[in-house]
C-alpha positions as CSV (number, residue, x, y, z in Angstrom):
1,X,22.5,0.6,2.9
2,X,18.7,1.4,2.8
3,X,16.9,-1.9,3.3
4,X,13.4,-2.1,1.8
5,X,10.7,-4.5,2.8
6,X,7.4,-5.0,0.9
7,X,4.5,-6.2,3.0
8,X,1.2,-7.1,1.3
9,X,-2.2,-8.5,2.2
10,X,-3.9,-10.5,-0.5
11,X,-6.8,-12.9,-0.7
12,X,-7.2,-13.6,-4.4
13,X,-3.5,-13.1,-5.3
14,X,-3.9,-9.8,-7.0
15,X,-2.2,-7.6,-4.4
16,X,0.5,-10.3,-4.0
17,X,1.2,-10.2,-7.7
18,X,1.3,-6.4,-7.6
19,X,3.8,-6.6,-4.6
20,X,5.9,-8.9,-6.7
21,X,5.8,-6.6,-9.7
22,X,6.8,-3.6,-7.6
23,X,9.6,-5.7,-6.0
24,X,10.9,-6.7,-9.4
25,X,10.9,-3.1,-10.7
26,X,12.8,-2.0,-7.6
27,X,15.1,-5.0,-7.3
28,X,13.6,-5.8,-3.9
29,X,13.4,-9.4,-2.9
30,X,12.2,-9.0,0.7
31,X,8.4,-9.4,0.1
32,X,6.2,-10.9,2.8
33,X,2.6,-11.4,3.6
34,X,1.2,-9.2,6.3
35,X,0.1,-12.4,8.2
36,X,3.7,-13.6,8.3
37,X,5.7,-10.4,8.9
38,X,7.7,-10.1,12.1
39,X,8.6,-7.1,14.2
40,X,12.3,-7.9,13.6
41,X,11.8,-7.8,9.8
42,X,10.1,-4.4,10.1
43,X,12.7,-3.0,12.5
44,X,15.5,-4.1,10.2
45,X,14.1,-2.2,7.2
46,X,14.4,1.6,6.6
47,X,11.8,1.7,3.9
48,X,8.5,-0.1,4.0
49,X,6.1,-0.6,1.0
50,X,2.7,-1.6,2.4
51,X,0.0,-3.0,0.1
52,X,-3.5,-4.1,0.7
53,X,-6.6,-5.1,-1.3
54,X,-9.9,-3.6,-0.1
55,X,-12.8,-5.8,1.0
56,X,-16.4,-5.1,1.9
57,X,-17.1,-1.4,2.2
58,X,-13.5,-0.1,2.5
59,X,-12.1,-2.8,4.9
60,X,-8.5,-3.7,4.9
61,X,-7.6,-7.2,3.7
62,X,-7.8,-10.0,6.4
63,X,-4.0,-10.7,6.6
64,X,-3.6,-7.1,7.8
65,X,-5.6,-7.6,11.0
66,X,-2.5,-9.4,12.5
67,X,-0.2,-7.4,10.3
68,X,-1.4,-4.1,11.7
69,X,-0.7,-5.3,15.3
70,X,2.8,-6.4,14.2
71,X,3.3,-3.0,12.5
72,X,2.1,-1.2,15.7
73,X,4.6,-3.2,17.8
74,X,7.5,-2.3,15.6
75,X,9.6,0.9,15.8
76,X,8.5,3.0,12.8
77,X,10.2,6.2,14.0
78,X,12.3,7.6,11.1
79,X,11.2,5.0,8.6
80,X,9.9,5.9,5.2
81,X,6.6,4.3,4.2
82,X,4.9,4.1,0.8
83,X,1.4,2.6,0.4
84,X,-0.3,0.8,-2.5
85,X,-3.7,-0.7,-2.7
86,X,-6.0,-2.6,-5.0
87,X,-9.7,-2.1,-5.3
88,X,-12.7,-1.9,-7.6
89,X,-13.7,1.6,-8.6
90,X,-16.9,0.6,-10.2
91,X,-18.6,-2.0,-8.0
92,X,-17.2,-0.3,-4.8
93,X,-17.0,3.3,-6.0
94,X,-17.8,4.7,-2.5
95,X,-15.0,2.9,-0.8
96,X,-12.4,2.5,-3.5
97,X,-9.0,1.4,-2.1
98,X,-10.2,2.5,1.4
99,X,-8.1,-0.2,3.1
100,X,-5.0,2.0,2.4
101,X,-6.3,4.5,5.0
102,X,-5.7,2.0,7.8
103,X,-2.1,1.5,6.8
104,X,-1.6,5.2,6.5
105,X,-2.9,6.0,10.0
106,X,-0.8,3.3,11.6
107,X,2.4,4.5,9.8
108,X,1.8,8.1,10.8
109,X,0.9,7.3,14.4
110,X,4.1,5.1,14.6
111,X,6.3,8.0,13.6
112,X,7.0,7.1,10.0
113,X,7.2,9.5,7.1
114,X,4.6,8.5,4.4
115,X,5.6,9.3,0.8
116,X,4.0,8.5,-2.6
117,X,0.6,10.2,-2.4
118,X,-1.2,10.1,-5.7
119,X,-3.6,12.7,-7.2
120,X,-7.2,11.5,-7.7
121,X,-7.4,13.4,-11.0
122,X,-6.8,10.3,-13.2
123,X,-9.4,8.2,-11.4
124,X,-13.2,7.7,-11.5
125,X,-14.7,6.7,-8.2
126,X,-17.3,8.1,-5.7
127,X,-15.4,8.3,-2.4
128,X,-12.5,6.7,-0.5
129,X,-11.3,6.8,3.1
130,X,-7.8,6.7,1.5
131,X,-8.2,10.2,0.1
132,X,-6.7,12.9,2.4
133,X,-6.3,16.5,1.3
134,X,-7.4,15.6,-2.2
135,X,-4.9,12.8,-2.8
136,X,-4.8,9.1,-2.3
137,X,-2.4,8.2,0.6
138,X,-0.7,5.9,-1.9
139,X,-1.0,4.2,-5.2
140,X,-4.5,3.1,-6.0
141,X,-4.9,0.4,-8.6
142,X,-8.0,-1.1,-10.1
143,X,-7.2,-4.5,-11.7
144,X,-10.9,-5.2,-12.3
145,X,-11.7,-2.2,-14.5
146,X,-8.4,-0.5,-15.4
147,X,-5.8,-3.2,-15.6
148,X,-4.4,-1.5,-18.7
149,X,-3.3,1.5,-16.5
150,X,-1.6,-0.6,-13.8
151,X,1.9,-0.8,-15.2
152,X,2.0,2.9,-16.1
153,X,0.7,4.0,-12.7
154,X,3.2,1.8,-10.9
155,X,6.1,3.2,-13.0
156,X,5.0,6.8,-12.3
157,X,4.5,6.1,-8.6
158,X,7.9,4.4,-8.3
159,X,9.7,7.3,-10.0
160,X,8.0,9.7,-7.6
161,X,8.9,7.8,-4.4
162,X,12.5,7.3,-5.6
163,X,12.8,11.1,-5.7
164,X,11.5,11.4,-2.1
């Protein structure tokens, strides 16, 4: 059986709420903060959904500083990873959801297969470190300015990663 683990970093609760919504839609109950995740939890899962809010000028959320070290210590070889992020495309247009890039690079360097890239076509923003080859490395959400698009974007993204 394919065990899925959702790991999130959240300061204000927005990314935690999004992680819970994604878990609910997938029927996944293993949801943990990046500051509390263990190497064993990561090693036991086949699929990882990694979520972060973005702070400052494209910085990953604080819980991920220890979470990234835990992720690097785990065996990601052969795992499937999908990434989601929360940011502000108006106030931080030049670094929108940039924190997702850190998760992406650690997953790739660890030997995981990253799925769930999202086209930038439906977004308005200036720049993002999380855009590679014209696509976000995962699902980018803006709960500040585009909350009305969140549920539809999640549903479309989940349908795409289920097919992968």
